[in-house]
N, C-alpha and C positions, 0 to 999 in steps of 0.2 A: 449532485452538487459539484459544479466545476467553475473555474474562474471565468470571468468575462474577458473578452479581448483586452490585452494590455494589463492583465492582472495575474497574480499567482495566489495560491492559498496555503495556509497553515492550518492543520486540523488539531484540535485539542478537546479534552474533556473539561477544560476550565473556561467558562464563558466570561471571565472578568479580567482578562489580560489587557492592559492599556498600552504597554510598550514592550517590544521584544528586543532584548539586548543579546549581542553575540555571546555564545558560550561553546565550550567543547562538550559535545554530546557524549553520553556514557558509551555509546556504541560507535563513535566516530573513528574512522580510519585516518583522519587528518588531525594534526595537533593544533590547528588554528581554530579560534573561536568564530562561529557563524550563527546567523539566524537562518533557519531552513524553511523552504517552501516548495511547492510543486506546481507544475503547469497543468493544463487541461488533460493532456495525455496520461499523466502519472497520478492524477487525483484519485482514481478508483483504488489505487494501491493503499490508500489511507482511509477507506470507508470501513474502518474496523476500530474496536477499542484499542487504545494505544499499545497495550502490552500483548495483544493477541498475535500469536505466531501465525504466519501465513506464507504459503508458497503460491506464486503466480506464474502463469505462462501465457504466451500470446504468439500468434502467427506473425512471422516476418517474411521478407522477400526471399530468405534462404530456407524457409521451412519446407520440408519434403511432405508429399502427400501421405506417406506412410506415418511420419511422426504426427501429422495433424490428426489422422484417423486414430492412431494409437493413444494419444494424449487427450485430444479434445472430443473424439468420438463422432459418430454420425450426427449431423445437425448440431454440432457443438459450438458453432459460432467461431469467433476469432480469439477469444480469451477465456481463461479459467482461473479462478482463485480457489485455493483449498485451505481449509481450517480443520481443526480437531473438534469432535463432538463436544468436548468439555467447554468449548468457547461459544457454543451456539446461544445459550441464554444471555451471555454478555453482549453478543452481537445484536440480539433482539431488544435488549433493554438499555444499552448505553446511551447516554445523552452526549452526543458528539457535536462539536461546533466548528465552524470554519471562519477563519479570519482572512480578509482580502487585503492584498498589498499591491502597490504599483510594481509591475514587473520590471520597470527600469532600474529599480534598486537591487535587483538580483541577477546572478549570472551562473552559468553551469561550471562545474568542476572538470568537465571533460566529456568526451563522446558517449561514454557508457553511463554517465551520471543520470540517476533517476530523480534527483532533486536539484533545486537551485539554492544558492546561498547569497548572503549579504554580510558584509564585514562591519556594518555600523548599525547602531540602534535604529529601529523603524517602528512607526506607529501604524496600526491598521487603518484602512480607509473608512472604516465604520465599526459599529459594534459587531460582536461575534454573532454569526447566524446559525440557528439550529440546522443540522444536516438532515435530520429526519430519519425515516425508516431505512436502515442499511440494506435489508433484504430487498426492499422495493427499488432502491437505487441500482443494485446489481441487476435486477430483472429489467428495469427500464433501459439500462445500458446494454442489455443483451450479453451480460457476462455470466458465465456459469459460476455458481458457488457450490463447491463440493464440500461436504462435511464428512470427514474421514475419522477412523479410529486413531490414526497416527499420520504424521506428515512425511516421514522419512522415505517410505516406499514411493510416494508421489514425487518427492523431491529428487530422489535418485533417478527416476525415469525422465523427469523434466530436464535435469542438468546434463543428461546424456543424450538429449534430443537436439534437433535443429531449431526448436522454438526459442524465442526470446524468453527470458525468465528473470525473476527477482524473488528474493526471500527477505522477509522482514520479521524481526523478533524471533528468529528460529531458535535462539537460545532458550526461549520459553516453551518450546514444544516438549511433548512427552519425551523422556530420554529414550535413546535408541535401545537401551537394555530393557525397557518396558514394552517394546513393540511385541505384540502377540499376547501380552498378558492383559487381561481385563478384570477390573474390580467388580 
């Protein structure tokens, strides 16, 4: 599920939103209210239940062969997403929807921004569309999906590498103090 040319997407577990009003997101680094959306490149970062913590890494023009091999592995493709085992069932069963918007209403907050924003109320171009099987989306896109006991070891390796990376909802990951302890 990616936007068509000239469109951006907003992913939600709520299929009945008729209008999107700017608000200050709970996790926002900016104090201004926005409506958030993503382009085709960043859409895969949102193929997850909303609260699911995930770490993501991808090859950039600055990625070294050593880091590519170490993080992505042999035959690892260009991108990897990592989640914790405790989220696998939610990933399999969540009903996720995508709303399409005219990209002309949105703009980037900067060079490293992974999302686009709009400062005024917007209405979707149509009804919410079911995203479908999230595991299948990853497979079809050639994105590795790693399921790990904890994210912090992966996250530490990724952030110290030459790969591009992003983490979403990491505050929901198992606490670092729980790493190595299994119930």
